[in-house]
Every structure is written in C-alpha cells, then in structure tokens.
C-alpha positions as a Python dict, from the first residue, in 0.01 Angstrom:
ca = {
    (1, 'X'): (0, 0, 0),
    (2, 'X'): (-315, 192, -101),
    (3, 'X'): (-278, 207, -478),
    (4, 'X'): (-639, 327, -510),
    (5, 'X'): (-534, 653, -338),
    (6, 'X'): (-230, 713, -563),
    (7, 'X'): (-289, 956, -849),
    (8, 'X'): (29, 842, -1027),
    (9, 'X'): (222, 516, -1056),
    (10, 'X'): (549, 439, -1228),
    (11, 'X'): (554, 210, -1526),
    (12, 'X'): (711, -134, -1517),
    (13, 'X'): (581, -254, -1179),
    (14, 'X'): (465, -617, -1187),
    (15, 'X'): (166, -764, -1006),
    (16, 'X'): (-28, -1089, -994),
    (17, 'X'): (-406, -1039, -1002),
    (18, 'X'): (-668, -1239, -814),
    (19, 'X'): (-725, -1423, -1145),
    (20, 'X'): (-356, -1528, -1148),
    (21, 'X'): (-264, -1296, -1438),
    (22, 'X'): (84, -1141, -1432),
    (23, 'X'): (50, -776, -1531),
    (24, 'X'): (280, -474, -1557),
    (25, 'X'): (189, -109, -1503),
    (26, 'X'): (206, 133, -1798),
    (27, 'X'): (211, 455, -1593),
    (28, 'X'): (-143, 560, -1694),
    (29, 'X'): (-388, 637, -1410),
    (30, 'X'): (-759, 718, -1414),
    (31, 'X'): (-964, 868, -1129),
    (32, 'X'): (-1311, 718, -1085),
    (33, 'X'): (-1513, 1002, -932),
    (34, 'X'): (-1820, 798, -835),
    (35, 'X'): (-1614, 579, -600),
    (36, 'X'): (-1323, 821, -541),
    (37, 'X'): (-1053, 567, -633),
    (38, 'X'): (-768, 564, -882),
    (39, 'X'): (-726, 270, -1120),
    (40, 'X'): (-408, 205, -1310),
    (41, 'X'): (-356, 73, -1662),
    (42, 'X'): (-181, -261, -1677),
    (43, 'X'): (-72, -489, -1962),
    (44, 'X'): (-81, -867, -1939),
    (45, 'X'): (278, -994, -1975),
    (46, 'X'): (227, -1372, -1979),
    (47, 'X'): (-20, -1619, -2127),
    (48, 'X'): (-285, -1625, -2399),
    (49, 'X'): (-388, -1262, -2362),
    (50, 'X'): (-33, -1120, -2349),
    (51, 'X'): (-30, -756, -2462),
    (52, 'X'): (-390, -684, -2360),
    (53, 'X'): (-426, -359, -2161),
    (54, 'X'): (-695, -276, -1907),
    (55, 'X'): (-757, -60, -1600),
    (56, 'X'): (-717, -235, -1263),
    (57, 'X'): (-750, -147, -894),
    (58, 'X'): (-408, -265, -778),
    (59, 'X'): (-527, -291, -418),
    (60, 'X'): (-662, -630, -532),
    (61, 'X'): (-332, -757, -673),
    (62, 'X'): (-9, -888, -522),
    (63, 'X'): (312, -698, -594),
    (64, 'X'): (584, -918, -745),
}
C-alpha cells in the first residue's frame, strides 16, 4: 500500500518500523511539499519510549 500517497489515515493501525518499534497511528497526517509525500503521526506503544509521538513514512514499516 502506498501510505505516502494517502492524505488521511485512520487511527489505531499498528505497524513495526525498520528499527523494530511497534507504533500505532493517531490519525494525524502531514503533507511534505518538497518531496510530495504524506507522513503520518504514530505513537510508540511498546518499550522504553512508549508514548512518544513522531511523524513517519509508513511505506517503510510493516503492517501488523
């Protein structure tokens, strides 16, 4: 799926990042004009940094 082309995403979807973090979408999306991609806000749901939010290109994460 091309998440970088999606201008919206539902909250609560879980992914595993390339760095092995398990994250969950919050429903917030940001368009990066310089590269013409959409990134989506995620929150880390497991581990030391649980609760930390950041923007992520979900094309580089595995859907769980």
